[in-house]
C-alpha positions as CSV (number, residue, x, y, z in Angstrom):
1,M,202.4,-108.5,19.1
2,N,202.1,-105.3,17.1
3,I,199.1,-105.8,14.7
4,K,199.9,-102.8,12.5
5,D,203.1,-104.5,11.5
6,V,201.2,-107.7,10.3
7,L,198.5,-104.9,8.6
8,K,201.5,-103.3,7.1
9,E,202.9,-106.8,5.5
10,F,199.5,-107.5,4.4
11,Y,198.0,-104.8,2.9
12,E,200.2,-101.4,3.0
13,S,197.4,-98.9,1.9
14,K,194.4,-100.6,3.3
15,D,192.9,-100.8,6.9
16,K,189.0,-101.4,6.1
17,N,187.4,-104.3,6.0
18,V,190.3,-106.6,7.2
19,I,190.1,-109.5,9.6
20,I,192.7,-111.1,11.1
21,T,192.7,-114.9,12.8
22,D,195.3,-117.1,14.4
23,K,196.1,-120.4,12.9
24,D,192.9,-121.9,14.4
25,G,190.6,-119.2,13.2
26,K,190.1,-117.5,16.0
27,K,189.8,-113.7,15.6
28,I,192.4,-111.6,17.2
29,Y,191.5,-108.2,15.2
30,E,189.1,-106.6,13.0
31,S,189.3,-103.1,11.1
32,E,187.2,-100.3,13.3
33,V,185.4,-99.5,10.2
34,M,183.7,-102.8,8.9
35,D,181.1,-103.0,6.3
36,F,180.2,-106.3,7.0
37,P,179.7,-108.3,10.5
38,S,182.7,-110.0,10.7
39,D,181.2,-113.1,12.3
40,I,179.3,-113.5,9.1
41,V,182.4,-113.3,6.9
42,L,184.4,-115.8,9.1
43,E,181.1,-118.3,9.0
44,K,181.4,-118.1,5.4
45,I,185.2,-118.7,5.3
46,S,184.9,-121.6,7.7
47,K,183.0,-123.7,4.8
48,V,185.8,-123.6,2.3
49,P,189.1,-125.2,2.2
50,E,191.8,-123.6,4.2
51,D,194.2,-123.1,1.5
52,F,192.2,-120.8,-0.7
53,E,193.8,-117.6,-1.8
54,E,191.1,-115.9,-3.3
55,Q,187.0,-116.9,-2.8
56,E,183.7,-114.8,-3.6
57,F,180.5,-115.3,-1.0
58,F,177.1,-114.5,-1.7
59,D,175.3,-113.0,1.5
60,K,171.4,-113.8,0.6
61,E,170.5,-111.8,3.7
62,R,171.9,-108.5,2.1
63,E,171.9,-109.4,-1.4
64,I,175.5,-108.7,-1.6
65,Y,178.6,-110.2,-2.9
66,L,181.8,-110.4,-0.8
67,N,185.2,-110.8,-2.6
68,V,187.6,-112.6,0.3
69,K,191.4,-112.3,-0.2
70,K,193.6,-114.5,2.2
71,A,197.2,-114.3,2.9
72,V,199.1,-116.1,5.6
73,I,201.9,-114.1,7.5
74,E,204.6,-115.4,9.6
75,H,205.1,-112.6,12.6
76,G,207.2,-113.4,15.7
77,G,207.1,-116.9,15.0
78,E,203.6,-117.2,14.7
79,L,201.0,-117.7,11.8
80,Y,198.0,-115.7,11.4
81,N,195.5,-115.5,8.6
82,C,194.7,-111.9,7.1
83,Y,191.5,-111.5,5.1
84,L,190.7,-108.7,3.2
85,I,186.9,-108.4,2.2
86,N,185.4,-106.0,-0.8
87,D,181.9,-105.7,-2.0
88,V,181.8,-106.6,-5.5
89,S,178.2,-107.0,-6.2
90,E,178.2,-104.1,-8.7
91,Y,180.9,-105.7,-10.9
92,T,179.4,-109.5,-10.3
93,M,175.9,-108.3,-11.2
94,L,177.3,-106.5,-14.2
95,I,178.8,-109.7,-15.1
96,H,175.7,-111.7,-14.4
97,E,173.9,-109.5,-16.4
98,V,176.2,-109.5,-19.2
99,S,176.2,-113.3,-19.2
100,S,172.4,-113.5,-19.0
101,Y,172.0,-111.2,-22.0
102,T,174.3,-113.4,-23.8
103,K,172.5,-116.3,-23.2
104,R,169.2,-114.6,-24.1
105,V,170.7,-113.4,-27.4
106,S,172.0,-117.1,-27.8
107,N,168.6,-118.8,-27.0
108,M,166.8,-116.1,-28.9
109,F,169.1,-117.0,-32.3
110,R,168.7,-120.6,-32.0
111,F,164.9,-119.9,-31.7
112,Q,164.8,-117.7,-34.7
113,T,167.1,-120.1,-36.6
114,S,164.8,-123.1,-36.1
115,I,161.5,-121.1,-37.2
116,M,163.1,-119.6,-40.1
117,K,164.5,-123.0,-41.3
118,K,160.6,-123.9,-41.2
119,L,159.3,-120.7,-42.7
120,S,157.9,-122.7,-45.8
121,M,155.9,-125.1,-43.9
122,S,152.4,-125.0,-42.5
123,Y,151.7,-122.4,-39.9
124,D,151.7,-124.6,-37.2
125,N,155.0,-126.2,-37.5
126,F,156.9,-123.7,-35.3
127,L,155.2,-125.4,-32.0
128,P,158.2,-127.8,-31.7
129,G,160.9,-124.9,-31.6
130,L,158.7,-122.6,-29.3
131,A,158.6,-125.6,-27.1
132,D,162.0,-126.2,-27.1
133,Y,162.7,-122.5,-26.5
134,C,160.3,-122.1,-23.7
135,N,161.1,-125.7,-22.3
136,A,157.3,-125.9,-22.2
137,E,155.4,-129.2,-21.4
138,E,152.9,-128.3,-24.4
139,V,152.1,-125.5,-26.9
140,M,148.8,-124.9,-28.2
141,M,147.9,-122.6,-31.1
142,L,144.2,-121.6,-32.1
143,I,143.4,-120.2,-35.2
144,K,139.6,-118.7,-35.9
145,R,138.9,-117.8,-39.4
146,D,135.8,-118.1,-41.3
147,G,133.9,-118.8,-38.1
148,K,135.7,-122.2,-37.4
149,V,138.5,-122.7,-35.0
150,T,141.6,-124.8,-35.8
151,K,143.8,-126.0,-32.9
152,S,147.3,-127.3,-32.8
153,L,148.9,-129.0,-29.9
154,F,152.3,-130.0,-29.6
155,R,153.1,-132.3,-26.5
156,T,155.5,-134.9,-27.8
157,E,154.0,-134.6,-31.4
158,L,152.0,-132.6,-33.0
159,T,148.1,-133.2,-33.4
160,R,145.6,-131.1,-35.3
161,Y,142.1,-130.8,-34.8
162,S,140.1,-129.1,-37.3
163,D,136.6,-127.2,-37.0
164,L,136.2,-127.4,-33.6
165,P,133.0,-126.0,-31.8
166,E,134.1,-122.0,-31.2
167,E,132.3,-122.3,-27.7
168,E,134.9,-125.1,-26.5
169,Y,137.9,-122.6,-27.2
170,A,136.2,-119.1,-27.1
171,G,137.9,-118.7,-23.6
172,F,141.7,-118.7,-25.0
173,F,140.7,-116.0,-27.6
174,S,139.7,-113.5,-24.7
175,V,143.0,-114.3,-22.6
176,K,145.5,-111.3,-22.7
177,R,149.1,-111.4,-23.9
178,G,151.0,-112.6,-20.5
179,D,147.7,-113.8,-18.5
180,Y,146.8,-117.6,-17.7
181,N,144.0,-120.0,-18.6
182,G,143.9,-122.6,-16.5
183,D,147.6,-123.9,-17.1
184,F,148.1,-122.1,-19.9
185,Y,150.0,-118.9,-20.5
186,C,149.3,-116.4,-23.4
187,I,152.2,-115.4,-25.6
188,L,150.3,-114.2,-28.3
189,N,147.0,-112.9,-28.8
190,S,146.4,-111.0,-32.2
191,K,144.9,-110.7,-35.8
192,V,146.8,-111.9,-38.2
193,Q,145.6,-111.3,-41.7
194,D,142.0,-112.1,-41.5
195,C,142.5,-114.8,-38.7
196,E,142.5,-114.6,-35.2
197,C,145.5,-116.3,-33.6
198,A,146.1,-117.3,-30.1
199,V,149.4,-119.1,-29.0
200,L,149.6,-120.4,-25.2
201,V,152.3,-122.4,-23.3
202,K,151.8,-124.9,-20.5
203,N,154.5,-125.1,-17.6
204,F,157.2,-123.3,-19.1
205,R,160.3,-122.0,-17.7
206,H,160.8,-118.3,-17.4
207,T,164.2,-117.1,-16.5
208,D,166.4,-114.4,-17.2
209,E,167.6,-116.0,-20.5
210,I,164.2,-117.2,-21.4
211,N,161.1,-114.9,-21.8
212,P,158.3,-116.0,-23.8
213,L,156.9,-112.4,-24.0
214,D,160.1,-111.0,-25.7
215,V,159.1,-109.0,-28.6
216,T,161.2,-110.6,-30.8
217,V,159.6,-113.9,-29.8
218,H,156.1,-112.2,-30.7
219,N,157.3,-110.9,-34.0
220,V,159.0,-114.5,-35.1
221,I,155.8,-116.3,-34.4
222,I,153.6,-113.4,-36.2
223,L,156.0,-113.5,-39.3
224,F,156.0,-117.2,-39.4
225,I,151.8,-117.3,-39.0
226,E,151.5,-114.4,-41.5
227,N,154.0,-116.2,-44.1
228,S,152.3,-119.6,-43.9
229,I,148.6,-118.0,-44.1
230,L,149.8,-116.3,-47.1
231,R,151.4,-119.7,-48.4
232,D,148.1,-121.6,-47.6
233,K,146.2,-119.0,-49.6
234,V,148.6,-119.4,-52.7
235,V,148.3,-123.1,-52.5
236,Y,144.7,-122.9,-51.8
237,E,144.3,-120.8,-55.1
238,S,146.6,-123.0,-57.1
239,E,144.7,-126.1,-56.2
240,H,141.2,-125.0,-56.5
241,D,138.7,-123.5,-59.3
242,K,137.9,-119.9,-58.4
243,L,134.3,-120.0,-59.5
244,T,133.1,-123.2,-57.6
245,G,135.6,-123.6,-54.7
246,L,136.5,-127.4,-55.9
247,Y,139.7,-128.8,-56.7
248,N,140.9,-127.9,-59.9
249,K,142.3,-130.0,-62.9
250,S,145.7,-129.4,-62.1
251,K,144.8,-130.7,-58.6
252,Y,143.1,-133.9,-60.1
253,I,146.0,-134.7,-62.4
254,A,148.6,-134.3,-59.0
255,M,146.3,-136.7,-57.0
256,K,145.8,-139.3,-60.2
257,K,149.4,-139.7,-60.2
258,A,149.9,-139.8,-56.1
259,N,146.6,-141.0,-54.9
260,F,144.3,-142.8,-57.4
261,G,146.4,-145.5,-58.7
262,D,146.9,-147.5,-55.1
263,P,143.7,-147.9,-53.2
264,A,142.4,-151.2,-52.7
265,T,138.9,-149.9,-54.1
266,I,138.2,-146.9,-56.2
267,A,134.8,-145.3,-57.7
268,I,134.8,-142.9,-60.4
269,Y,131.9,-140.6,-60.9
270,N,131.7,-138.3,-64.3
271,F,129.5,-135.7,-64.5
272,D,128.2,-133.1,-67.1
273,V,125.6,-130.4,-66.8
274,N,123.0,-130.5,-69.3
275,N,122.1,-127.5,-71.6
276,L,124.7,-125.1,-69.9
277,K,125.6,-123.7,-73.8
278,N,122.0,-122.7,-74.4
279,I,121.6,-120.8,-71.0
280,N,124.7,-119.1,-71.7
281,D,123.5,-118.1,-75.3
282,T,120.0,-117.4,-74.2
283,Y,120.1,-115.7,-70.8
284,G,123.9,-114.7,-70.7
285,H,126.8,-116.2,-68.6
286,E,125.8,-114.9,-65.2
287,Y,123.0,-117.3,-65.4
288,G,125.6,-120.0,-66.9
289,D,128.0,-119.5,-64.0
290,S,125.0,-119.5,-61.4
291,L,124.4,-122.9,-63.2
292,I,127.9,-124.1,-62.9
293,V,128.0,-123.2,-59.1
294,K,124.9,-125.1,-58.2
295,A,126.2,-128.1,-59.9
296,A,129.4,-127.8,-57.8
297,K,127.7,-127.2,-54.5
298,S,125.8,-130.7,-55.1
299,I,129.2,-132.5,-55.5
300,A,130.5,-130.6,-52.4
301,A,128.0,-131.6,-50.4
302,V,129.1,-135.4,-50.6
303,T,132.9,-134.8,-50.6
304,S,134.8,-135.9,-47.7
305,D,138.5,-137.2,-46.7
306,K,137.9,-140.3,-48.9
307,V,135.5,-138.3,-51.7
308,Y,137.3,-135.4,-53.9
309,G,135.5,-133.5,-56.0
310,F,137.0,-131.7,-59.0
311,R,136.1,-128.8,-61.6
312,M,137.8,-130.3,-64.8
313,G,136.5,-127.2,-66.9
314,G,133.3,-125.9,-68.5
315,D,130.4,-127.8,-67.1
316,E,132.4,-131.3,-66.5
317,Y,133.1,-132.6,-63.3
318,V,134.8,-135.4,-61.7
319,M,134.5,-137.1,-58.3
320,V,136.8,-139.7,-56.9
321,A,135.9,-141.9,-53.9
322,V,138.7,-144.3,-52.6
323,N,138.8,-147.2,-50.3
324,V,134.9,-147.5,-50.3
325,T,132.6,-150.4,-50.6
326,R,130.3,-150.9,-53.7
327,E,127.4,-150.0,-51.4
328,E,129.3,-146.7,-50.3
329,A,129.9,-145.8,-53.5
330,E,126.1,-146.3,-54.7
331,D,125.2,-144.3,-51.5
332,V,127.6,-141.5,-52.4
333,R,125.6,-141.2,-55.6
334,E,122.2,-141.1,-53.9
335,R,123.2,-138.5,-51.5
336,W,124.5,-136.2,-54.6
337,K,121.0,-136.8,-56.3
338,A,119.4,-135.8,-53.1
339,A,121.8,-132.8,-52.4
340,L,121.0,-131.5,-56.2
341,D,117.4,-131.9,-55.6
342,R,117.4,-129.7,-52.4
343,L,119.5,-127.3,-54.4
344,N,116.8,-127.1,-57.1
345,E,114.2,-126.9,-54.7
346,E,115.9,-123.9,-52.6
347,D,116.8,-122.0,-55.9
348,R,113.6,-122.5,-58.1
349,E,114.5,-119.8,-60.8
350,L,117.3,-121.9,-62.3
351,F,116.8,-125.8,-62.6
352,C,120.0,-128.0,-62.9
353,A,120.1,-131.5,-64.6
354,M,123.4,-133.1,-64.4
355,A,124.2,-136.5,-65.7
356,C,126.4,-138.7,-63.9
357,G,128.4,-142.0,-64.8
358,L,129.7,-144.3,-61.9
359,V,132.3,-147.2,-62.5
360,Y,133.6,-149.1,-59.4
361,G,136.7,-150.7,-59.4
362,S,138.5,-153.2,-57.0
363,G,141.8,-155.6,-57.3
364,D,143.9,-155.3,-60.2
365,Y,141.9,-152.4,-61.8
366,V,143.1,-150.0,-64.4
367,Y,142.2,-146.3,-63.6
368,D,142.2,-145.0,-67.1
369,D,139.9,-147.6,-68.3
370,L,137.7,-147.3,-65.4
371,Y,137.5,-143.4,-66.1
372,A,136.6,-143.9,-69.7
373,Q,133.9,-146.5,-68.7
374,S,132.5,-143.8,-66.2
375,D,132.7,-141.2,-69.4
376,Q,130.7,-143.3,-71.6
377,L,128.3,-144.1,-68.9
378,M,127.8,-140.3,-68.1
379,Y,127.2,-139.6,-71.8
380,A,124.4,-142.4,-72.1
381,E,122.8,-140.9,-69.1
382,K,122.7,-137.1,-70.6
383,K,120.8,-138.8,-73.9
384,A,118.6,-140.7,-71.4
385,L,118.1,-137.3,-69.9
386,K,117.4,-135.3,-72.9
387,S,114.7,-138.0,-74.2
388,K,112.8,-137.4,-71.4
389,N,113.2,-133.8,-71.9
390,I,115.0,-133.3,-68.3
391,T,117.2,-130.6,-68.9
392,S,118.6,-127.3,-67.1
393,H,116.5,-124.3,-67.8
394,L,115.2,-120.8,-66.5
395,V,112.0,-121.4,-64.8
396,K,109.9,-118.3,-66.2
397,P,107.2,-117.0,-63.7
């Protein structure tokens, strides 16, 4: 057999990286110049179906991709398997990089889209989208502002914890981006507006297509948190009285409609500060404002998730307690009185006297009727305080 004749039939212009076997797979020829050990190539060929025409193999030891073209040639009444082998690593890696880049861009676009759809929501609503993008078991965000730490954790559902002891999570704020704290990997540790923010993921998948440290991921999260914090500030300012920090009248009207008609029980407190006009006229509005703030602090001291305080305007305040017993309602009033006494003791320059009317309702009550009754009781107590000469006044040294 003239092997050159076989080669000429198989590949006229090539005589490098060629292997020829008989019909049983026994090697009978290989090129004088081979870039790859022929035995390794034949071993890989033996593991694929015999009828292939072209196949790619990955040589893990050398980290190269091999392209093998096969032709079956008849010569002299015998069948021969001819293999032409080429290194296509560079081309294959380019294809792989393009594919990875395409997937990365696709994943990033999907992540960005999911976040932007929630841009008007609260600052922690991006956590499910981040968990999905990272394929993470958990995502945790910590925000520290005004000395308080708020933790949001996404696992199967979003759970919020507020006003946690700072020392419990202080360590997370010292973790640098790209480092671990226990099982959590830090992907963001930054100051946004006036808040310190840390975002961490647990048991995530880091691949060529998914990179939590990608600058785009970082910027999207920052944008979301920044937008949400600004939104929270706008909402806060629209719902709260600027001078006292209590809810304002607009918030009262909204909550009256949405929250105060259905509770099984309700307690309404009407307040009025005695002698505010005289303080303003005699000593100026600076003292009048101080009196308004002190009164508001006494109310704020007893508010909770069931007790809401409102400044209705001027020196008029309302407090509403929902789903409380009659005894609890009375206790709230007693604690308010104690808070006002404490504030007067702490600041003796300006004495604050307030009248309070309390009405309790349960069952088929009519809210507006209860409110009118509490207003009447407040005015009755206001007169009673005046008759005893208990009024707001400036204490002269």
